[in-house]
C-alpha positions in Angstrom: 19.3 69.6 -192.0 18.5 67.4 -189.3 18.6 64.1 -191.9 22.0 65.2 -193.3 23.2 65.3 -189.3 21.3 61.6 -188.6 22.9 60.0 -191.8 26.5 61.7 -190.6 26.2 60.1 -187.5 24.7 56.6 -189.2 27.6 56.4 -191.6 29.9 57.0 -188.9 28.4 53.9 -186.8 28.8 51.6 -189.7 32.0 52.4 -190.8 33.3 51.8 -187.4 31.3 48.5 -187.1 32.2 47.6 -190.6 35.9 48.2 -190.1 36.1 46.3 -186.9 34.7 43.4 -188.9 37.2 43.6 -191.4 40.0 43.5 -188.5 38.4 41.2 -186.3 38.3 38.7 -189.6 42.0 39.2 -189.9 42.7 38.6 -186.1 40.4 34.9 -186.5 42.8 34.1 -189.0 45.9 34.6 -187.6 44.7 32.7 -184.3 44.1 29.9 -186.6 47.3 30.4 -188.0 49.0 30.6 -184.7 52.4 32.2 -185.7 55.3 31.6 -183.2 55.0 35.0 -182.0 51.8 34.7 -180.7 52.0 31.5 -179.4 55.3 32.6 -177.4 53.0 35.4 -176.0 50.5 32.7 -174.4 53.2 30.8 -173.0 54.7 33.8 -171.3 51.4 34.7 -170.1 51.1 30.6 -168.4 54.4 30.9 -167.3 53.3 34.1 -165.2 50.4 32.3 -164.0 52.8 29.1 -162.6 55.1 31.5 -160.7 52.2 33.8 -159.1 51.0 30.3 -158.1 53.0 27.2 -158.5 52.1 23.5 -157.8 52.4 22.8 -154.0 54.6 19.8 -153.4 52.7 17.0 -151.2 55.7 15.2 -150.4 55.5 12.1 -152.0 57.5 9.0 -152.5 60.2 10.0 -154.8 63.8 10.6 -154.8 66.6 11.6 -156.8 70.5 9.9 -156.4 72.1 13.1 -158.1 75.4 12.6 -159.5 77.2 15.8 -158.8 80.2 17.9 -158.7 81.2 17.0 -155.3 80.3 13.2 -156.1 82.5 13.1 -159.3 85.2 14.8 -157.3 84.7 12.2 -154.6 84.5 9.1 -156.8 86.2 9.7 -159.7 85.3 11.2 -163.2 82.2 10.4 -164.9 81.2 7.7 -166.0 82.1 5.4 -163.2 82.6 2.1 -163.5 79.4 -0.4 -163.7 80.4 -2.1 -160.2 80.4 1.6 -158.8 76.4 1.6 -160.2 75.8 -2.1 -159.0 77.6 -0.5 -155.5 75.0 2.1 -155.3 72.1 0.0 -156.5 72.8 -2.6 -154.1 72.7 0.2 -151.2 69.3 1.4 -152.6 68.1 -2.1 -152.7 69.1 -2.7 -149.4 67.6 0.3 -147.8 64.1 -0.3 -149.4 63.1 1.3 -152.4 60.3 0.6 -154.7 62.0 0.8 -158.0 64.8 2.5 -159.7 65.1 4.4 -163.0 68.3 5.2 -164.2 68.3 8.7 -166.7 71.0 7.3 -168.4 71.7 4.8 -171.1 74.2 1.9 -170.7 74.6 1.9 -174.3 78.6 0.6 -174.6 80.2 -2.1 -172.1 82.1 -0.8 -169.1 85.6 -0.1 -170.6 87.4 -0.3 -166.9 86.6 -3.9 -166.1 88.4 -7.1 -167.0 86.8 -7.4 -170.7 87.6 -3.8 -171.3 90.6 -4.0 -170.0 91.2 -7.0 -172.4 89.9 -5.2 -175.1 91.9 -2.2 -174.8 95.0 -4.3 -174.4 93.9 -6.1 -177.8 93.9 -2.8 -179.6 96.8 -1.8 -178.9 98.3 -5.2 -179.6 100.2 -5.8 -176.0 102.2 -8.7 -176.5 101.9 -9.8 -173.1 97.8 -10.2 -173.2 98.1 -13.7 -172.9 99.7 -13.9 -169.9 97.4 -12.0 -168.3 94.1 -13.0 -169.7 93.4 -16.2 -167.5 93.5 -13.8 -164.2 91.1 -11.2 -165.6 88.9 -13.9 -166.7 88.6 -14.5 -163.0 87.3 -11.5 -162.1 83.6 -10.8 -162.4 82.9 -8.2 -165.3 81.8 -5.2 -164.7 78.4 -5.0 -166.7 77.5 -8.8 -165.2 78.5 -7.7 -161.5 75.6 -4.4 -162.8 72.6 -7.0 -164.4 73.2 -9.5 -161.4 72.3 -6.4 -159.0 69.7 -5.3 -161.0 67.8 -8.6 -161.6 67.5 -7.7 -157.7 65.2 -4.8 -157.8 62.6 -3.4 -160.0 64.8 -1.6 -162.6 63.5 0.8 -165.3 66.1 2.0 -168.3 66.1 4.6 -170.2 66.4 5.2 -174.2 66.7 8.0 -176.5 65.5 9.1 -179.8 68.3 8.8 -182.7 67.7 8.0 -186.1 70.9 7.2 -187.4 71.2 4.4 -184.7 71.7 1.0 -185.7 70.9 -0.5 -182.8 66.9 -0.3 -183.2 64.6 0.0 -181.2 64.0 -1.4 -177.1 61.5 -4.5 -176.5 58.5 -2.6 -174.9 58.1 -3.6 -171.4 54.5 -2.2 -171.0 51.2 -2.9 -172.7 49.0 -1.0 -174.2 44.8 -0.6 -174.0 43.4 1.6 -176.7 39.9 2.9 -176.2 38.9 4.4 -179.5 41.0 4.9 -182.5 45.0 4.0 -182.6 46.9 7.0 -180.9 50.1 5.9 -183.3 49.5 8.7 -185.5 49.3 11.5 -183.2 52.3 10.6 -180.9 56.5 12.1 -181.5 57.8 9.3 -184.0 60.9 7.4 -183.2 62.6 5.1 -186.3 66.0 4.6 -184.1 67.3 4.6 -180.5 70.4 4.4 -178.4 69.7 2.3 -175.8 71.3 -0.3 -173.2 72.6 -3.1 -174.0 70.6 -6.5 -174.2 71.7 -7.9 -170.7 70.2 -4.8 -169.2 67.3 -4.9 -171.5 66.8 -8.4 -170.5 66.6 -8.1 -166.6 65.3 -4.7 -166.8 61.2 -4.4 -165.7 60.8 -1.2 -167.5 61.4 0.3 -170.9 61.0 4.2 -171.6 62.2 7.0 -173.3 64.1 10.0 -171.3 63.5 12.6 -174.2 61.7 15.4 -172.9 60.7 16.7 -176.1 61.9 19.5 -178.0 62.0 22.8 -175.8 59.9 26.0 -176.9 62.0 28.8 -178.7 63.1 30.5 -175.5 64.5 26.8 -174.0 61.5 26.8 -171.8 60.3 22.7 -171.3 56.4 23.2 -171.0 55.5 19.8 -171.9 56.4 16.5 -172.0 55.6 13.5 -174.6 54.2 10.6 -172.4 54.2 7.9 -175.5 56.2 7.8 -178.6 55.0 5.8 -181.2 57.7 3.1 -183.7 57.2 2.6 -187.2 55.3 0.1 -186.9 52.6 1.5 -184.6 54.9 0.0 -181.3 54.4 2.1 -178.7 56.8 3.2 -175.9 56.6 5.1 -172.8 57.9 8.1 -171.0 60.8 6.9 -168.3 58.8 8.7 -165.7 55.8 7.0 -166.6 57.7 3.3 -167.2 58.7 3.9 -163.2 55.4 4.7 -161.7 53.9 1.8 -163.8 56.4 -0.2 -162.2 55.9 0.8 -158.7 52.2 0.5 -159.3 52.6 -2.9 -160.3 50.7 -2.2 -163.5 51.1 -4.5 -166.4 49.5 -2.1 -168.6 48.6 1.4 -170.0 45.0 2.4 -171.1 45.1 5.2 -173.8 41.4 7.0 -174.4 41.4 8.7 -178.1 38.3 10.8 -179.0 37.1 13.0 -182.0 37.9 16.1 -181.1 34.6 18.8 -180.0 36.1 22.6 -180.3 35.0 24.7 -182.6 38.3 25.0 -184.7 39.7 21.6 -183.9 35.9 19.9 -184.8 35.9 16.1 -186.4 39.9 15.4 -185.9 41.3 12.6 -184.1 43.0 13.5 -180.5 44.3 11.8 -177.6 42.2 12.9 -174.6 43.8 11.1 -171.3 45.8 8.1 -170.7 45.4 5.4 -167.1 48.3 4.2 -165.3 46.9 2.1 -162.1 44.2 3.9 -160.6 45.3 7.2 -162.0 43.6 9.1 -165.0 46.1 11.7 -166.6 44.7 14.3 -169.0 47.0 14.9 -171.9 47.1 17.3 -174.8 45.8 16.4 -178.3 49.2 14.5 -179.2 49.8 12.7 -175.6 51.6 15.5 -174.3 51.5 16.3 -170.8 51.7 19.8 -170.0 54.3 20.8 -166.8 52.6 22.1 -163.8 55.9 22.7 -161.6 56.8 23.0 -158.3 60.1 24.7 -157.2 63.1 22.7 -157.2 63.5 21.6 -153.8 66.7 20.5 -152.3 65.5 17.8 -150.6 64.4 15.9 -153.0 67.9 15.0 -154.2 70.6 13.0 -152.3 74.2 13.3 -153.5 75.5 9.9 -154.5 78.5 10.0 -152.7 76.0 10.5 -149.4 74.6 7.0 -150.6 77.7 5.4 -149.6 78.9 7.5 -146.4 75.5 8.3 -144.3 73.9 5.1 -142.1 71.1 3.1 -142.8 69.4 4.7 -139.9 70.0 8.2 -142.0 68.8 7.0 -145.1 66.2 4.9 -144.3 63.2 7.4 -144.4 64.6 9.2 -147.6 65.1 5.8 -150.0 62.3 2.8 -148.5 59.7 3.1 -150.4 60.4 5.5 -152.8 60.7 5.8 -156.5 64.4 6.2 -157.2 65.3 8.7 -160.0 69.0 8.4 -161.1 70.3 11.1 -162.8 72.8 14.1 -163.4 73.4 17.2 -162.4 77.3 17.9 -162.9 77.4 20.9 -165.2 80.1 19.1 -167.6 77.3 16.4 -168.1 75.1 19.2 -169.9 72.2 17.8 -168.7 70.4 21.2 -167.7 66.6 22.6 -168.4 64.7 25.4 -167.5 61.4 25.4 -166.3 58.1 27.5 -167.2 59.3 29.0 -163.1 62.7 30.4 -165.1 64.6 27.7 -162.9 67.5 25.8 -164.4 67.5 22.2 -163.3 68.8 19.0 -164.5 67.0 17.0 -166.7 66.4 14.1 -164.0 64.1 16.9 -162.0 61.8 17.0 -165.1 61.2 13.4 -164.9 60.6 13.7 -160.9 57.8 16.6 -161.9 55.8 14.3 -164.1 55.6 11.5 -161.4 55.2 13.9 -158.5 52.6 15.6 -160.7 50.5 12.1 -161.3 50.8 11.2 -157.7 49.2 14.3 -156.4 46.4 14.6 -159.0 47.2 18.2 -159.8 47.3 18.5 -163.8 47.2 21.9 -165.9 44.2 21.9 -169.1 43.9 23.4 -172.3 40.8 22.6 -173.2 39.9 21.9 -177.3 37.6 24.9 -176.3 39.8 27.2 -175.2 40.8 29.0 -178.3 36.9 29.0 -179.7 36.7 31.1 -175.9 39.5 33.5 -176.4 38.6 34.2 -179.9 34.5 34.6 -178.2 36.3 36.9 -176.0 37.8 39.2 -178.7 35.0 39.4 -180.6 32.8 40.4 -177.4 35.3 43.2 -176.1 35.8 45.0 -179.6 32.3 44.8 -180.5 31.4 46.5 -177.0 34.1 49.0 -178.0 33.2 49.7 -181.2 29.5 49.9 -180.1 30.0 52.9 -177.7 33.0 54.4 -179.2 31.2 56.6 -181.7 28.9 57.5 -179.1 30.7 58.3 -175.9 34.0 59.0 -177.7 38.1 57.6 -176.8 38.1 58.0 -173.2 35.3 56.5 -172.0 35.8 53.8 -174.6 38.9 53.6 -173.7 38.1 52.8 -169.6 35.0 50.4 -170.7 37.9 48.9 -172.6 39.9 48.7 -169.7 37.5 47.5 -167.5 37.0 44.9 -170.3 40.1 43.7 -170.3 40.5 43.3 -167.0 37.4 41.3 -166.9 39.1 39.2 -169.4 42.5 38.5 -167.8 40.9 38.3 -164.4 38.3 35.2 -165.9 41.7 33.7 -167.0 43.5 33.8 -163.8 40.4 32.6 -161.7 40.6 29.7 -164.5 44.1 28.8 -163.9 43.6 29.8 -160.0 40.5 27.7 -159.2 40.4 25.0 -162.0 44.5 24.8 -163.6 42.6 25.7 -167.3 45.0 27.8 -169.5 42.6 30.1 -171.3 45.3 32.7 -173.1 43.6 36.6 -172.3 46.9 38.3 -174.0 45.3 37.6 -177.6 41.8 39.2 -177.0 43.4 42.1 -175.1 46.4 42.9 -177.7 44.4 42.6 -180.7 41.0 44.3 -179.4 43.5 46.8 -177.9 45.1 47.5 -181.8 41.4 47.3 -183.4 40.8 50.4 -180.5 43.8 52.1 -181.3 43.1 52.4 -185.2 39.4 52.7 -185.0 40.1 55.7 -182.7 42.4 57.9 -185.3 40.3 57.4 -187.5 36.9 58.2 -185.2 39.2 61.4 -184.8 39.0 62.0 -188.5 34.8 62.0 -188.5 34.5 63.8 -185.3 36.4 66.9 -187.0 34.2 66.4 -190.0 30.7 66.3 -187.5 32.1 69.5 -185.5 32.2 71.2 -189.4 29.5 70.4 -190.4 27.6 71.6 -186.9 29.0 74.4 -186.7 28.4 75.3 -190.5 24.5 74.6 -190.1 24.2 76.1 -186.5 26.7 79.0 -185.8 24.4 81.4 -186.8 21.3 80.6 -184.2 23.4 79.2 -181.3 25.4 80.6 -178.6 29.0 79.3 -178.4 28.7 77.7 -175.4 25.9 75.7 -176.6 27.2 75.4 -180.0 30.4 73.6 -178.4 28.1 71.2 -176.7 26.5 70.8 -179.4 29.4 69.6 -181.4 31.0 67.3 -178.4 27.5 65.5 -178.3 26.1 65.7 -181.9 23.8 62.5 -180.9 21.8 64.8 -178.5 19.7 66.1 -181.8 17.8 62.8 -182.0 14.5 62.5 -179.5 11.9 60.0 -179.9 10.5 56.7 -178.2 9.1 53.4 -179.0 6.1 51.0 -178.0 7.2 48.6 -175.6 4.8 46.1 -173.4 5.8 47.0 -169.9 5.0 47.3 -166.3 4.5 50.5 -164.4 4.5 50.8 -160.5 3.6 54.0 -158.7 4.6 54.3 -154.9 3.2 57.1 -152.4 4.1 57.6 -148.7 0.7 57.1 -146.5 -0.1 60.2 -144.6 2.7 62.5 -145.9 0.8 65.6 -144.9 0.9 65.5 -141.5 4.7 64.6 -141.3 5.8 67.2 -144.0 3.6 69.7 -141.4 5.4 68.3 -138.1 8.8 68.2 -139.4 11.0 70.8 -140.0 11.8 71.2 -144.1 15.4 69.2 -143.1 14.3 66.6 -141.3 11.3 65.8 -144.1 13.9 65.4 -146.5 16.0 63.1 -144.6 12.8 61.4 -143.7 12.5 61.0 -147.6 16.2 60.0 -148.5 16.0 57.8 -145.5 12.8 55.6 -146.8 13.1 56.4 -150.6 16.9 54.8 -150.9 16.0 51.7 -149.3 12.9 51.1 -151.9 14.9 52.3 -154.9 17.7 50.0 -154.4 15.2 47.1 -154.4 13.3 48.4 -157.6 16.8 48.2 -159.3 17.4 45.0 -157.8 14.6 43.8 -159.1 16.0 44.7 -162.7 13.3 47.7 -162.6 14.1 51.9 -164.0 13.4 54.5 -161.6 11.7 57.3 -163.7 11.4 59.8 -161.6 10.9 60.9 -157.9 7.6 63.0 -157.3 7.5 64.5 -153.8 7.3 61.3 -151.9 6.5 59.1 -154.6 7.7 57.0 -156.7 7.6 56.4 -160.4 9.1 53.2 -162.0 9.2 50.8 -164.9 10.0 47.6 -166.2 11.0 45.7 -169.4 13.2 49.6 -170.6 15.6 50.3 -172.1 16.8 46.6 -171.7 14.0 42.9 -172.1 13.0 42.2 -168.5 11.9 38.6 -169.0 8.7 37.9 -166.5 8.6 41.7 -165.9 5.5 41.9 -163.7 6.9 38.8 -161.3 9.6 40.7 -160.7 7.9 43.9 -160.4 5.4 42.4 -157.9 8.3 40.8 -156.1 9.9 44.6 -155.8 6.6 46.0 -154.6 6.6 42.9 -151.7 10.6 43.6 -150.6 9.0 47.3 -150.1 6.6 46.6 -147.9 9.0 44.5 -146.0 11.8 47.5 -145.8 9.3 50.1 -144.4 8.0 47.4 -142.1 11.7 47.0 -141.0 12.3 50.7 -140.9 9.4 50.7 -138.7 10.2 48.1 -136.3 14.0 49.8 -136.0 12.4 53.0 -135.5 14.5 54.2 -138.5 12.7 57.8 -138.4 12.7 58.6 -135.1 9.0 58.7 -134.3 8.7 56.6 -131.7 11.2 58.1 -129.9 10.9 61.8 -130.8 7.5 64.1 -129.4 5.8 64.3 -133.0 3.3 62.0 -132.7 3.5 60.4 -135.7 2.9 56.5 -136.0 4.6 54.3 -138.2 5.1 55.1 -142.2 2.8 53.3 -144.8 2.7 53.5 -148.9 0.9 52.4 -151.1 1.8 50.3 -154.4 0.0 50.2 -157.3 1.5 48.1 -160.5 -0.3 47.5 -164.1 1.3 46.1 -166.9 0.3 47.3 -170.7 2.3 49.3 -173.8 3.8 52.5 -173.0 6.0 54.8 -175.4 9.6 54.7 -173.8 12.3 57.0 -174.7 14.1 60.4 -174.5 11.6 63.1 -174.3 12.0 66.7 -173.9 14.1 69.5 -176.0 17.2 69.0 -177.8 19.0 70.9 -174.7 16.8 68.8 -171.9 15.5 65.4 -171.8 14.8 62.3 -169.6 14.3 59.1 -170.7 10.5 58.2 -169.5 7.9 56.3 -170.4 3.9 57.9 -171.3 0.7 55.9 -172.3 -2.6 54.9 -170.5 -1.2 52.5 -168.7 1.0 54.8 -166.9 -2.2 56.2 -166.0 -4.2 53.5 -165.0 -1.2 52.4 -162.4 -1.2 55.9 -161.0 -5.2 55.5 -160.5 -4.6 52.1 -158.8 -2.2 53.3 -156.3 -4.4 55.9 -155.4 -7.0 52.9 -154.5 -5.2 51.0 -152.2 -6.8 53.2 -149.2 -9.9 52.2 -150.7 -9.1 48.6 -150.9 -7.7 48.4 -147.9 -4.6 46.4 -149.0 -0.9 48.2 -149.5 -0.4 46.7 -153.0 -3.1 46.5 -155.5 -2.4 45.1 -159.2 -4.4 45.6 -162.5 -6.0 42.5 -163.9 -3.2 42.3 -166.4 -0.4 41.9 -164.1 -2.6 39.9 -161.6 -2.5 37.5 -164.2 1.2 37.2 -165.5 1.6 36.9 -161.7 -0.7 33.7 -161.7 1.6 31.9 -159.2 1.5 34.2 -156.5 -0.4 34.8 -153.3 -3.2 37.1 -155.1 -7.0 37.7 -154.1 -9.7 39.7 -156.1 -10.2 43.0 -154.4 -13.5 43.8 -157.0 -14.4 46.4 -159.4 -13.1 49.8 -158.3 -14.0 52.8 -160.6 -10.6 54.6 -161.2 -10.8 58.5 -161.5 -10.7 59.5 -165.2 -12.0 56.0 -166.0 -15.8 55.4 -167.7 -15.7 52.0 -166.6 -14.8 50.3 -163.5 -11.6 48.1 -163.3 -10.7 44.8 -161.6 -8.2 45.2 -159.1 -6.2 42.4 -157.0 -4.8 42.4 -153.8 -1.1 41.4 -153.9 -0.4 39.3 -150.5 2.6 37.4 -151.1 5.3 35.3 -152.8 4.9 31.6 -154.7 6.1 29.7 -151.1 2.8 31.4 -149.4 0.4 30.6 -152.1 1.5 27.2 -151.8 0.8 26.5 -148.3 -2.6 25.1 -147.5 -4.0 27.6 -145.4 -3.4 30.0 -148.3 -5.2 27.4 -150.7 -8.0 26.6 -148.1 -8.0 30.8 -148.1 -8.6 31.5 -151.7 -11.1 28.7 -152.1 -13.5 31.0 -149.4 -12.7 34.1 -150.8 -13.5 32.7 -154.3 -16.9 31.8 -153.1 -17.1 35.3 -151.2 -16.5 36.8 -154.4 -19.2 34.6 -155.7 -21.6 35.3 -153.2 -21.0 39.2 -153.1 -21.5 39.1 -157.0 -25.0 37.7 -156.5 -26.1 39.6 -154.0 -26.9 37.0 -151.3 -27.5 37.8 -147.5 -25.4 39.6 -145.5 -25.8 36.5 -142.9 -23.8 34.7 -145.5 -20.9 37.3 -146.5 -20.5 37.9 -143.2 -20.3 34.1 -142.4 -17.8 34.0 -145.2 -16.0 37.0 -144.3 -15.4 35.4 -140.6 -14.1 31.9 -141.9 -11.4 33.8 -144.8 -10.3 35.8 -141.4 -9.7 32.5 -139.4 -8.2 30.7 -142.5 -5.7 33.8 -143.4 -2.2 32.7 -142.9 -1.7 36.6 -142.2 -3.5 39.4 -141.1 -6.2 40.4 -143.3 -8.6 42.1 -141.6 -7.4 46.1 -143.3 -8.0 44.1 -146.5 -11.5 42.8 -145.4 -12.6 45.7 -143.7 -12.4 47.2 -147.4 -14.9 44.7 -149.2 -17.6 45.5 -146.2 -19.2 48.2 -145.1 -17.9 49.9 -141.8 -20.8 49.0 -139.7 -21.1 45.6 -140.9 -17.2 45.1 -140.2 -17.4 46.2 -136.7 -20.6 44.0 -136.0 -18.3 41.3 -137.2 -15.7 41.9 -135.3 -17.7 42.4 -132.1 -19.1 38.8 -132.7 
């Protein structure tokens, strides 16, 4: 019957774990495919992060000249004559702008100038056109006026991708240096473009694409291509980058590529970063910049009409030394985009954000190991829940799952908040939750099966209440232990009998709580486990139920901490013994440590048991603690424990006959940690103590021994009077003290 129950429980664990692994494999494949709804959830989460912590603008010298509704109302409908654009450009030049970039294309001749007027007359076949042609020829052409103005100021022109265009591709103004393999196959392609007319291209110092790439399905622009590639491998920068290059006086862009190192993209070529001037900018594998948005600030904009209406004194602080972006926000011009902050902004604002982000050295980064980290988080959360679900039930597992999910979400937020890393918490949390729901439903079926089995097997032998508890926790029938190499500790309060005699019982309880609480905390802090409290004693052990590396050393450090805690409590008179009339002095403790094999596990009966350890090593630790009085030192170690703590300040205390043991045991006094052991004073004492031990073993004259004891006491960096008193008969030690 017991074997059948064990198999039932084991099958439940195996089934849940197997089902979980199958579902995890499906989730893994789903994540690699990365369907749009998964990607959308991920980016919505990252948008929420940006809304919680948008990028703080640092007041970089960038200004947008805005063709807004008011400017169109005052200066006329769009497009304006090129002479009007020239007038605005001359104003900017006079005010000392660093450069000007146009988020627009001058792809056709101006129809409002003399040449355009003549073309209009020719198209209409007006008979008197020959009479006015000489007059119009004396008026400078609008396009020529703008070209001349552009020649006097660093100007950047934009173009955009249009495969059907017959204009071809512009001539690149910037140079490119590639570190690694050519990234052209990774970049967004361009086969044709709509660009400004050749005279404008000739005088411009920069040329860049004004395309912001493809917005996501929800219309939000989250990343923008920084470079595009032509059919022959030629590369073109984004207009914002070209404006920054010209403003910095740089001639080239440096592009860096490497093989991706992420677990799920290893071996594939990826672009990692580019450099413009002194700025190194991280990008995605295909050369996109993840936009870290700041809020749309009205102070960034200067209305085009105000550029003509305001005085130099008013405009100079807004223009001088600035990168100027010409763009439009008028609704009829249809250049409105949506940011991750949920704001509708003119397209020129996106270019401003790119430049501002680079100048501020503030970037979002989704590292190539992000997908692996997200899948690892999913595995950890799900497997932990799967491991505890069969044993603890749905509610505790749900609580653990919620805590783990909060940890995953918190870790993702911390990664964004502190390091601007984009790590998706939604996929691990969502998938682990779905797996939990499915396995929980199946677990209920298993639970009903177990209850039916237990009721059928035990209803004749157990009372209803006990049977109900057994149904709820069938695993409580499983008892047993395992052999582990452990370190055992026994601690006992010195002089507890006088304390218990002189204090009322309630004060004794208060005393013990005040003493044992901090001692227990330091044991647990040092990765020890409290086995039990035996009156005024503590029994503890290390290396169970979990493995604890260097457990003898950690137990020894816990013992040193405990001595310091008791010392501090005495100094503060935490027990009130100094202030009271009890006549009680300082509280002292003795600690014994021993390392060796122990049988540890749940011990007791099916209805009541404790997790404890038994074995000869436990008994030896108890006997060592009892020897602290005889040796005259509060912490004693067995030889096994002392060897494991060889770097600490330890002195041989001699061989002591332990109660119940036929052969004496070599004991060692733990005096301090590794820091004390490295001091020159301790090393001198250690050498003298070794010599003393040899002479005592050989039975040398008392005079020699007394001389060495005196030398040891003089060299000791701490007070070892009680220790050396324990090594010698009291009469000899008193004689030595008198000398």
